[in-house]
C-alpha positions in Angstrom: -17.4 -57.0 -32.2 -15.9 -53.9 -30.5 -13.6 -56.4 -28.6 -12.2 -58.2 -31.4 -11.8 -54.9 -33.3 -9.7 -53.4 -30.4 -7.4 -56.5 -30.1 -6.8 -56.5 -33.9 -5.9 -52.7 -33.8 -3.5 -53.4 -30.8 -2.0 -56.0 -32.8 -1.9 -54.4 -36.0 0.0 -51.5 -34.1 2.6 -54.0 -32.9 3.3 -55.2 -36.4 5.9 -53.4 -38.7 5.5 -52.5 -42.4 7.6 -55.9 -43.2 5.2 -58.0 -41.2 7.7 -58.3 -38.4 5.9 -58.8 -35.0 7.6 -56.4 -32.6 4.9 -56.2 -29.4 2.8 -58.7 -27.7 0.6 -56.1 -25.9 -2.3 -57.8 -28.0 -1.9 -60.8 -25.8 -2.6 -58.8 -22.5 -5.6 -57.2 -24.2 -6.9 -61.0 -24.7 -6.4 -61.8 -21.2 -8.0 -58.7 -20.1 -11.0 -59.3 -22.5 -11.7 -62.8 -21.5 -11.3 -61.9 -17.8 -13.9 -59.1 -18.1 -16.4 -61.3 -20.2 -16.2 -63.8 -17.6 -16.6 -61.4 -14.8 -19.4 -59.9 -16.5 -21.2 -63.2 -16.8 -20.5 -63.9 -13.1 -22.0 -60.4 -12.0 -25.1 -61.0 -14.3 -25.8 -64.1 -12.2 -25.8 -62.4 -8.9 -29.2 -61.1 -7.4 -28.2 -57.7 -6.3 -31.1 -57.8 -3.8 -29.3 -60.3 -1.7 -26.0 -58.4 -1.4 -27.9 -55.1 -0.5 -27.7 -55.5 3.1 -23.8 -56.2 2.8 -23.0 -53.1 0.8 -21.4 -51.4 3.7 -19.1 -54.2 4.5 -17.9 -54.5 0.8 -17.6 -50.5 0.7 -15.6 -50.7 4.0 -13.4 -53.8 2.3 -12.8 -51.6 -0.8 -11.7 -48.6 1.3 -9.3 -50.5 3.2 -7.9 -51.9 -0.1 -7.3 -48.1 -1.3 -5.3 -47.5 2.0 -3.4 -50.8 1.4 -2.7 -49.5 -2.0 -2.0 -46.1 -1.0 1.1 -47.5 0.8 1.9 -50.9 -0.9 0.7 -50.3 -4.4 2.7 -50.5 -7.5 3.7 -46.8 -8.9 2.8 -46.6 -12.5 2.5 -43.2 -14.3 3.3 -41.3 -11.2 0.5 -42.8 -9.1 0.7 -45.5 -6.2 -2.6 -47.1 -7.6 -2.1 -50.7 -8.7 -1.8 -53.9 -7.0 -0.2 -57.0 -8.9 2.2 -59.4 -9.6 4.7 -58.8 -12.2 3.3 -57.1 -15.4 -0.6 -58.0 -14.5 -2.3 -55.9 -12.0 -5.5 -54.3 -10.9 -6.5 -51.0 -10.1 -8.7 -51.0 -6.9 -10.1 -47.6 -7.5 -12.4 -48.9 -10.4 -13.7 -51.4 -8.4 -14.2 -48.9 -5.6 -16.6 -46.8 -8.1 -19.0 -49.5 -8.4 -19.2 -50.3 -4.8 -19.5 -46.9 -4.0 -22.5 -46.6 -6.1 -23.9 -49.6 -4.7 -23.6 -48.4 -1.0 -24.6 -44.8 -1.9 -27.9 -46.3 -3.7 -28.7 -48.3 -0.7 -28.2 -45.3 1.8 -30.2 -43.0 -0.4 -33.0 -45.8 -0.4 -33.0 -46.1 3.2 -32.9 -42.5 4.2 -35.9 -41.2 2.3 -37.5 -39.9 5.3 -34.5 -37.9 6.7 -34.1 -34.2 5.8 -32.8 -33.3 2.3 -29.7 -31.5 4.1 -28.8 -34.2 6.2 -29.1 -37.1 3.3 -26.8 -34.6 1.1 -24.2 -34.5 3.8 -24.1 -38.2 4.4 -24.0 -39.0 0.5 -21.4 -36.6 0.1 -19.4 -37.9 2.9 -19.5 -41.4 1.5 -18.4 -40.1 -1.9 -15.6 -38.2 -0.1 -14.0 -41.1 1.4 -12.9 -42.7 -1.7 -12.1 -39.4 -3.4 -9.5 -38.6 -0.6 -7.8 -42.1 -0.5 -7.8 -42.0 -4.6 -6.3 -38.5 -4.5 -3.8 -39.5 -1.8 -2.3 -41.8 -4.4 -2.5 -39.3 -6.3 -5.1 -39.9 -9.1 -6.9 -36.7 -9.8 -8.9 -38.0 -13.0 -10.3 -41.0 -11.1 -11.3 -39.3 -8.2 -13.0 -36.7 -10.3 -15.4 -39.3 -11.6 -17.1 -39.8 -8.2 -18.7 -36.2 -8.4 -20.7 -36.8 -11.4 -21.8 -40.2 -9.8 -23.1 -38.0 -6.8 -25.1 -35.8 -8.6 -26.7 -38.1 -10.8 -27.6 -40.3 -7.8 -29.1 -37.7 -5.6 -30.9 -36.3 -8.5 -32.5 -39.9 -9.2 -33.0 -40.0 -5.2 -35.3 -36.9 -5.8 -33.4 -34.5 -3.8 -34.1 -30.6 -4.5 -32.8 -29.2 -7.5 -31.5 -26.3 -5.2 -28.7 -28.4 -3.8 -27.8 -30.2 -6.9 -27.3 -26.4 -8.5 -25.6 -25.3 -5.3 -23.1 -28.3 -5.9 -22.9 -27.5 -9.5 -22.0 -23.7 -8.8 -19.8 -24.6 -6.1 -17.6 -26.7 -8.4 -17.8 -24.3 -11.2 
């Protein structure tokens, strides 16, 4: 219902008071909505435990894709952060968020017996790589999203509150 409402809103913004259609932006939204629904169904069928051992390689692939985007991506709104052909494109940094979450979760699960400070440092390094690559595009807003992800994940992983409060106070 929300997708349909969004498409109708975009459609209505492209129609004049006389009923003349002056924009076809709603067609792009339909394309992305259908694509998103198909991807959602495909991802829902994947057993995440089967890709657990491959998260590092998937993470590495997307970091290389971010490097590629930095040099060969399309500039939109002052940031070289899009890949695509013609008017259609994707922003690899959006997929990098998901992949970073998967890799960080796999790391935090496998490092339960390490020291808390070592785990925190490595988790921060895992987050810092995509943040640095995204900042080089430059896309400050997207890069900021990674820090709440880190804080929430180390909280769920059971790291000491002192480290979380230290990160928060350093950020402030």
